[in-house]
Biopython code that builds the backbone (N, CA, C, O; Angstrom):
import numpy as np
from Bio.PDB.StructureBuilder import StructureBuilder

atoms = [
    (1, "UNK", "N", (-1.033, 5.993, 6.004)),
    (1, "UNK", "CA", (-2.411, 5.675, 6.130)),
    (1, "UNK", "C", (-3.357, 6.661, 6.349)),
    (1, "UNK", "O", (-4.504, 6.316, 6.064)),
    (2, "UNK", "N", (-3.205, 7.878, 6.805)),
    (2, "UNK", "CA", (-4.009, 8.890, 6.955)),
    (2, "UNK", "C", (-4.664, 9.323, 5.458)),
    (2, "UNK", "O", (-5.846, 9.584, 5.237)),
    (3, "UNK", "N", (-3.657, 9.321, 4.593)),
    (3, "UNK", "CA", (-3.851, 9.825, 3.149)),
    (3, "UNK", "C", (-4.953, 8.715, 2.498)),
    (3, "UNK", "O", (-6.073, 8.977, 2.059)),
    (4, "UNK", "N", (-4.446, 7.706, 2.553)),
    (4, "UNK", "CA", (-5.583, 6.570, 1.805)),
    (4, "UNK", "C", (-6.675, 6.704, 2.545)),
    (4, "UNK", "O", (-7.621, 6.846, 1.770)),
    (5, "UNK", "N", (-7.106, 6.737, 3.892)),
    (5, "UNK", "CA", (-8.092, 6.914, 4.563)),
    (5, "UNK", "C", (-8.821, 8.277, 3.790)),
    (5, "UNK", "O", (-9.795, 8.137, 3.051)),
    (6, "UNK", "N", (-8.375, 9.228, 3.997)),
    (6, "UNK", "CA", (-9.045, 10.441, 3.359)),
    (6, "UNK", "C", (-9.417, 10.176, 1.935)),
    (6, "UNK", "O", (-10.617, 10.303, 1.689)),
    (7, "UNK", "N", (-8.599, 9.820, 0.908)),
    (7, "UNK", "CA", (-8.983, 9.411, -0.306)),
    (7, "UNK", "C", (-9.898, 8.596, -0.685)),
    (7, "UNK", "O", (-10.481, 8.697, -1.765)),
    (8, "UNK", "N", (-10.134, 7.625, 0.250)),
    (8, "UNK", "CA", (-11.236, 6.429, 0.028)),
    (8, "UNK", "C", (-12.649, 7.028, 0.698)),
    (8, "UNK", "O", (-13.737, 6.697, 0.225)),
    (9, "UNK", "N", (-12.558, 7.793, 1.658)),
    (9, "UNK", "CA", (-13.703, 8.661, 2.200)),
    (9, "UNK", "C", (-14.153, 9.782, 1.275)),
    (9, "UNK", "O", (-15.228, 10.369, 1.399)),
    (10, "UNK", "N", (-13.301, 10.016, 0.397)),
    (10, "UNK", "CA", (-13.830, 11.229, -0.505)),
    (10, "UNK", "C", (-14.391, 10.274, -1.849)),
    (10, "UNK", "O", (-14.665, 10.965, -2.830)),
    (11, "UNK", "N", (-14.592, 8.812, -2.020)),
    (11, "UNK", "CA", (-15.104, 8.226, -2.787)),
    (11, "UNK", "C", (-14.330, 7.775, -3.701)),
    (11, "UNK", "O", (-14.851, 7.164, -4.635)),
    (12, "UNK", "N", (-12.783, 7.974, -3.664)),
    (12, "UNK", "CA", (-12.017, 7.671, -4.670)),
    (12, "UNK", "C", (-11.251, 6.427, -4.068)),
    (12, "UNK", "O", (-10.684, 6.436, -2.976)),
    (13, "UNK", "N", (-11.323, 5.263, -5.012)),
    (13, "UNK", "CA", (-10.792, 4.106, -4.645)),
    (13, "UNK", "C", (-9.171, 3.957, -4.538)),
    (13, "UNK", "O", (-8.544, 4.355, -5.519)),
    (14, "UNK", "N", (-8.634, 3.567, -3.740)),
    (14, "UNK", "CA", (-7.069, 3.501, -3.645)),
    (14, "UNK", "C", (-6.644, 2.113, -2.646)),
    (14, "UNK", "O", (-7.441, 1.435, -1.997)),
    (15, "UNK", "N", (-5.262, 1.937, -2.731)),
    (15, "UNK", "CA", (-4.751, 0.871, -2.066)),
    (15, "UNK", "C", (-3.515, 1.421, -1.332)),
    (15, "UNK", "O", (-2.788, 2.254, -1.873)),
    (16, "UNK", "N", (-3.290, 0.955, -0.116)),
    (16, "UNK", "CA", (-2.329, 1.531, 0.690)),
    (16, "UNK", "C", (-1.271, 0.484, 0.029)),
    (16, "UNK", "O", (-1.471, -0.704, -0.227)),
    (17, "UNK", "N", (0.123, 1.390, -0.214)),
    (17, "UNK", "CA", (1.375, 0.577, -0.429)),
    (17, "UNK", "C", (2.359, 1.048, 0.640)),
    (17, "UNK", "O", (2.390, 2.217, 1.026)),
    (18, "UNK", "N", (3.240, -0.010, 1.147)),
    (18, "UNK", "CA", (4.244, 0.336, 2.001)),
    (18, "UNK", "C", (5.379, -0.730, 2.159)),
    (18, "UNK", "O", (4.878, -1.844, 2.314)),
    (19, "UNK", "N", (6.381, -0.743, 2.168)),
    (19, "UNK", "CA", (7.269, -1.804, 2.534)),
    (19, "UNK", "C", (7.038, -2.426, 3.684)),
    (19, "UNK", "O", (6.662, -1.905, 4.734)),
    (20, "UNK", "N", (7.343, -3.932, 3.405)),
    (20, "UNK", "CA", (6.916, -4.864, 4.434)),
    (20, "UNK", "C", (7.512, -4.895, 5.961)),
    (20, "UNK", "O", (7.246, -5.771, 6.783)),
    (21, "UNK", "N", (8.314, -3.842, 6.167)),
    (21, "UNK", "CA", (8.517, -3.562, 7.652)),
    (21, "UNK", "C", (7.555, -2.798, 8.384)),
    (21, "UNK", "O", (7.634, -2.544, 9.586)),
    (22, "UNK", "N", (6.598, -2.426, 7.567)),
    (22, "UNK", "CA", (5.441, -1.790, 8.138)),
    (22, "UNK", "C", (4.110, -2.261, 8.230)),
    (22, "UNK", "O", (3.110, -1.570, 8.424)),
    (23, "UNK", "N", (4.180, -3.789, 8.038)),
    (23, "UNK", "CA", (3.040, -4.288, 8.177)),
    (23, "UNK", "C", (2.195, -4.108, 9.528)),
    (23, "UNK", "O", (1.029, -3.718, 9.590)),
    (24, "UNK", "N", (3.021, -4.471, 10.593)),
    (24, "UNK", "CA", (2.256, -4.179, 11.994)),
    (24, "UNK", "C", (1.941, -2.565, 12.356)),
    (24, "UNK", "O", (1.014, -2.239, 13.097)),
    (25, "UNK", "N", (2.658, -1.816, 11.855)),
    (25, "UNK", "CA", (2.122, -0.275, 12.118)),
    (25, "UNK", "C", (1.021, 0.044, 11.186)),
    (25, "UNK", "O", (0.086, 0.810, 11.418)),
    (26, "UNK", "N", (1.232, -0.613, 10.131)),
    (26, "UNK", "CA", (-0.222, -0.242, 9.011)),
    (26, "UNK", "C", (-1.440, -0.950, 9.853)),
    (26, "UNK", "O", (-2.529, -0.386, 9.737)),
    (27, "UNK", "N", (-1.396, -1.998, 10.602)),
    (27, "UNK", "CA", (-2.429, -2.559, 10.856)),
    (27, "UNK", "C", (-3.128, -1.769, 12.198)),
    (27, "UNK", "O", (-4.344, -1.619, 12.311)),
    (28, "UNK", "N", (-2.025, -1.245, 13.290)),
    (28, "UNK", "CA", (-2.333, -0.790, 14.272)),
    (28, "UNK", "C", (-2.976, 0.596, 13.867)),
    (28, "UNK", "O", (-3.979, 0.986, 14.466)),
    (29, "UNK", "N", (-2.416, 1.333, 12.868)),
    (29, "UNK", "CA", (-2.780, 2.616, 12.535)),
    (29, "UNK", "C", (-4.241, 2.536, 11.932)),
    (29, "UNK", "O", (-5.192, 3.289, 12.145)),
    (30, "UNK", "N", (-4.172, 1.572, 11.236)),
    (30, "UNK", "CA", (-5.664, 1.179, 10.655)),
    (30, "UNK", "C", (-6.996, 1.081, 11.595)),
    (30, "UNK", "O", (-8.121, 1.546, 11.413)),
    (31, "UNK", "N", (-6.378, 0.194, 12.822)),
    (31, "UNK", "CA", (-7.321, 0.055, 13.741)),
    (31, "UNK", "C", (-7.433, 1.402, 14.338)),
    (31, "UNK", "O", (-8.601, 1.734, 14.544)),
    (32, "UNK", "N", (-6.475, 2.325, 14.694)),
    (32, "UNK", "CA", (-6.803, 3.530, 15.236)),
    (32, "UNK", "C", (-7.566, 4.610, 14.551)),
    (32, "UNK", "O", (-8.067, 5.548, 15.171)),
    (33, "UNK", "N", (-7.651, 4.446, 13.147)),
    (33, "UNK", "CA", (-8.184, 5.416, 12.311)),
    (33, "UNK", "C", (-9.793, 4.700, 12.324)),
    (33, "UNK", "O", (-10.753, 5.464, 12.220)),
    (34, "UNK", "N", (-10.001, 3.349, 12.443)),
    (34, "UNK", "CA", (-11.209, 2.837, 12.148)),
    (34, "UNK", "C", (-11.514, 2.636, 10.603)),
    (34, "UNK", "O", (-12.648, 2.663, 10.125)),
    (35, "UNK", "N", (-10.279, 2.421, 9.854)),
    (35, "UNK", "CA", (-10.321, 2.070, 8.696)),
    (35, "UNK", "C", (-9.214, 0.901, 8.062)),
    (35, "UNK", "O", (-7.990, 1.010, 7.992)),
    (36, "UNK", "N", (-9.907, -0.021, 7.715)),
    (36, "UNK", "CA", (-8.722, -0.936, 7.081)),
    (36, "UNK", "C", (-8.796, -1.241, 5.620)),
    (36, "UNK", "O", (-9.485, -2.125, 5.111)),
    (37, "UNK", "N", (-7.906, -0.303, 4.932)),
    (37, "UNK", "CA", (-7.897, -0.342, 3.276)),
    (37, "UNK", "C", (-7.267, -1.487, 2.632)),
    (37, "UNK", "O", (-6.599, -2.277, 3.299)),
    (38, "UNK", "N", (-7.406, -1.601, 1.608)),
    (38, "UNK", "CA", (-6.719, -2.688, 0.917)),
    (38, "UNK", "C", (-5.389, -2.341, 0.803)),
    (38, "UNK", "O", (-5.067, -1.225, 0.396)),
    (39, "UNK", "N", (-4.429, -3.338, 1.180)),
    (39, "UNK", "CA", (-2.924, -2.973, 1.095)),
    (39, "UNK", "C", (-2.238, -3.798, 0.224)),
    (39, "UNK", "O", (-2.814, -4.709, -0.370)),
    (40, "UNK", "N", (-0.729, -3.497, 0.058)),
    (40, "UNK", "CA", (0.059, -4.207, -0.620)),
    (40, "UNK", "C", (1.369, -3.878, -0.228)),
    (40, "UNK", "O", (1.826, -2.771, -0.515)),
    (41, "UNK", "N", (2.126, -4.837, 0.490)),
    (41, "UNK", "CA", (3.437, -4.494, 0.965)),
    (41, "UNK", "C", (4.426, -4.814, -0.045)),
    (41, "UNK", "O", (4.184, -5.785, -0.763)),
    (42, "UNK", "N", (5.724, -4.027, -0.259)),
    (42, "UNK", "CA", (6.439, -4.610, -1.199)),
    (42, "UNK", "C", (7.917, -4.940, -0.369)),
    (42, "UNK", "O", (8.020, -4.616, 0.815)),
    (43, "UNK", "N", (9.131, -5.662, -1.153)),
    (43, "UNK", "CA", (10.072, -5.598, -0.006)),
    (43, "UNK", "C", (10.831, -4.520, 0.406)),
    (43, "UNK", "O", (10.928, -3.543, -0.337)),
    (44, "UNK", "N", (11.369, -4.549, 1.453)),
    (44, "UNK", "CA", (12.096, -3.505, 2.246)),
    (44, "UNK", "C", (13.554, -3.789, 2.015)),
    (44, "UNK", "O", (13.893, -4.930, 1.699)),
    (45, "UNK", "N", (14.425, -2.839, 2.149)),
    (45, "UNK", "CA", (14.123, -1.287, 2.177)),
    (45, "UNK", "C", (13.884, -0.749, 0.622)),
    (45, "UNK", "O", (14.054, -1.483, -0.352)),
    (46, "UNK", "N", (13.579, 0.265, 0.554)),
    (46, "UNK", "CA", (13.013, 1.024, -0.577)),
    (46, "UNK", "C", (14.211, 2.031, -0.977)),
    (46, "UNK", "O", (14.806, 1.978, -2.053)),
    (47, "UNK", "N", (14.424, 2.787, -0.132)),
    (47, "UNK", "CA", (15.460, 4.012, -0.010)),
    (47, "UNK", "C", (17.072, 3.485, -0.569)),
    (47, "UNK", "O", (17.530, 2.451, -0.083)),
    (48, "UNK", "N", (17.667, 4.062, -1.337)),
    (48, "UNK", "CA", (18.840, 3.722, -2.057)),
    (48, "UNK", "C", (18.613, 2.389, -3.097)),
    (48, "UNK", "O", (19.435, 1.539, -3.437)),
    (49, "UNK", "N", (17.368, 2.519, -3.421)),
    (49, "UNK", "CA", (17.597, 1.516, -4.625)),
    (49, "UNK", "C", (17.607, 2.236, -6.177)),
    (49, "UNK", "O", (17.132, 3.319, -6.516)),
    (50, "UNK", "N", (18.240, 1.341, -6.883)),
    (50, "UNK", "CA", (18.359, 2.067, -8.302)),
    (50, "UNK", "C", (17.058, 2.054, -8.960)),
    (50, "UNK", "O", (16.225, 1.216, -8.615)),
    (51, "UNK", "N", (16.746, 3.103, -10.091)),
    (51, "UNK", "CA", (15.582, 3.016, -10.854)),
    (51, "UNK", "C", (15.369, 1.614, -11.259)),
    (51, "UNK", "O", (14.189, 1.295, -11.114)),
    (52, "UNK", "N", (16.045, 0.763, -11.674)),
    (52, "UNK", "CA", (15.834, -0.666, -12.356)),
    (52, "UNK", "C", (15.473, -1.633, -11.086)),
    (52, "UNK", "O", (14.765, -2.624, -11.265)),
    (53, "UNK", "N", (15.950, -1.328, -9.904)),
    (53, "UNK", "CA", (15.371, -2.072, -8.794)),
    (53, "UNK", "C", (14.060, -1.642, -8.528)),
    (53, "UNK", "O", (13.166, -2.472, -8.365)),
    (54, "UNK", "N", (13.853, -0.449, -8.468)),
    (54, "UNK", "CA", (12.326, 0.034, -8.281)),
    (54, "UNK", "C", (11.326, -0.387, -9.086)),
    (54, "UNK", "O", (10.186, -0.617, -8.682)),
    (55, "UNK", "N", (11.847, -0.549, -10.685)),
    (55, "UNK", "CA", (10.819, -0.891, -11.518)),
    (55, "UNK", "C", (10.583, -2.394, -11.336)),
    (55, "UNK", "O", (9.494, -2.889, -11.624)),
    (56, "UNK", "N", (11.497, -3.044, -10.909)),
    (56, "UNK", "CA", (11.634, -4.857, -10.524)),
    (56, "UNK", "C", (10.551, -4.740, -9.684)),
    (56, "UNK", "O", (9.628, -5.517, -9.925)),
    (57, "UNK", "N", (10.376, -3.776, -8.517)),
    (57, "UNK", "CA", (9.701, -4.291, -7.046)),
    (57, "UNK", "C", (8.041, -3.736, -7.635)),
    (57, "UNK", "O", (7.033, -4.376, -7.333)),
    (58, "UNK", "N", (7.989, -2.560, -8.437)),
    (58, "UNK", "CA", (6.855, -2.361, -8.923)),
    (58, "UNK", "C", (6.165, -3.153, -9.885)),
    (58, "UNK", "O", (4.936, -3.130, -9.941)),
    (59, "UNK", "N", (7.029, -4.027, -10.835)),
    (59, "UNK", "CA", (6.319, -4.810, -11.706)),
    (59, "UNK", "C", (5.818, -6.038, -10.796)),
    (59, "UNK", "O", (4.695, -6.510, -10.977)),
    (60, "UNK", "N", (6.646, -6.517, -9.858)),
    (60, "UNK", "CA", (6.137, -7.691, -8.796)),
    (60, "UNK", "C", (4.911, -7.303, -8.258)),
    (60, "UNK", "O", (4.036, -8.164, -8.164)),
    (61, "UNK", "N", (4.644, -5.947, -7.818)),
    (61, "UNK", "CA", (3.500, -5.713, -7.224)),
    (61, "UNK", "C", (2.114, -5.243, -7.848)),
    (61, "UNK", "O", (1.046, -5.142, -7.245)),
    (62, "UNK", "N", (2.389, -4.955, -9.310)),
    (62, "UNK", "CA", (1.307, -4.368, -9.991)),
    (62, "UNK", "C", (0.139, -5.184, -10.116)),
    (62, "UNK", "O", (-0.961, -4.640, -10.028)),
    (63, "UNK", "N", (0.229, -6.410, -10.307)),
    (63, "UNK", "CA", (-0.823, -7.469, -10.341)),
    (63, "UNK", "C", (-1.699, -7.258, -9.015)),
    (63, "UNK", "O", (-2.840, -6.798, -8.978)),
    (64, "UNK", "N", (-0.979, -7.661, -8.018)),
    (64, "UNK", "CA", (-1.729, -7.294, -6.754)),
    (64, "UNK", "C", (-2.259, -6.049, -6.516)),
    (64, "UNK", "O", (-3.265, -6.030, -5.806)),
    (65, "UNK", "N", (-1.833, -4.999, -6.932)),
    (65, "UNK", "CA", (-2.327, -3.437, -6.601)),
    (65, "UNK", "C", (-3.448, -3.600, -7.657)),
    (65, "UNK", "O", (-4.521, -3.243, -7.171)),
    (66, "UNK", "N", (-3.557, -4.007, -8.906)),
    (66, "UNK", "CA", (-4.988, -4.145, -9.584)),
    (66, "UNK", "C", (-5.996, -4.949, -8.679)),
    (66, "UNK", "O", (-7.044, -4.555, -8.169)),
    (67, "UNK", "N", (-5.580, -5.798, -8.639)),
    (67, "UNK", "CA", (-6.559, -6.783, -7.857)),
    (67, "UNK", "C", (-7.203, -6.260, -6.611)),
    (67, "UNK", "O", (-8.386, -6.542, -6.424)),
    (68, "UNK", "N", (-6.503, -5.469, -5.665)),
    (68, "UNK", "CA", (-6.984, -5.118, -4.606)),
    (68, "UNK", "C", (-7.768, -3.848, -4.828)),
    (68, "UNK", "O", (-8.814, -3.554, -4.249)),
    (69, "UNK", "N", (-7.059, -3.042, -5.851)),
    (69, "UNK", "CA", (-8.066, -1.798, -6.271)),
    (69, "UNK", "C", (-9.349, -2.251, -6.891)),
    (69, "UNK", "O", (-10.288, -1.477, -6.706)),
    (70, "UNK", "N", (-9.616, -3.389, -7.622)),
    (70, "UNK", "CA", (-10.777, -3.714, -8.377)),
    (70, "UNK", "C", (-11.497, -4.606, -7.582)),
    (70, "UNK", "O", (-12.639, -4.834, -7.981)),
    (71, "UNK", "N", (-11.146, -5.159, -6.587)),
    (71, "UNK", "CA", (-11.953, -5.960, -5.596)),
    (71, "UNK", "C", (-13.181, -5.273, -5.114)),
    (71, "UNK", "O", (-13.158, -4.161, -4.585)),
    (72, "UNK", "N", (-14.367, -6.050, -5.337)),
    (72, "UNK", "CA", (-15.522, -5.525, -4.696)),
    (72, "UNK", "C", (-15.564, -5.526, -3.395)),
    (72, "UNK", "O", (-16.550, -5.078, -2.809)),
]
sb = StructureBuilder()
sb.init_structure("model")
sb.init_model(0)
sb.init_chain("A")
sb.init_seg("    ")
for serial, (resi, resn, name, xyz) in enumerate(atoms, 1):
    if name == "N":
        sb.init_residue(resn, " ", resi, " ")
    sb.init_atom(name, np.array(xyz, "f"), 0.0, 1.0, " ", f" {name:<3s}", serial, name[0])
structure = sb.get_structure()
């Protein structure tokens, strides 16, 4: 959350991406930082996934990522 906050404050559009187990933590961290960036949550867990599994997760998320990144 700190990274995306810093990136956005520098004028570079971004989207916060994390696995679904971090929804509540991201909300709380955003509130503490005073910034609620666009977010996309993917299925959990990520660790120990094969390359093919990670591609599938990314393919499922990419449309939403682009939408959040380009939303005005």
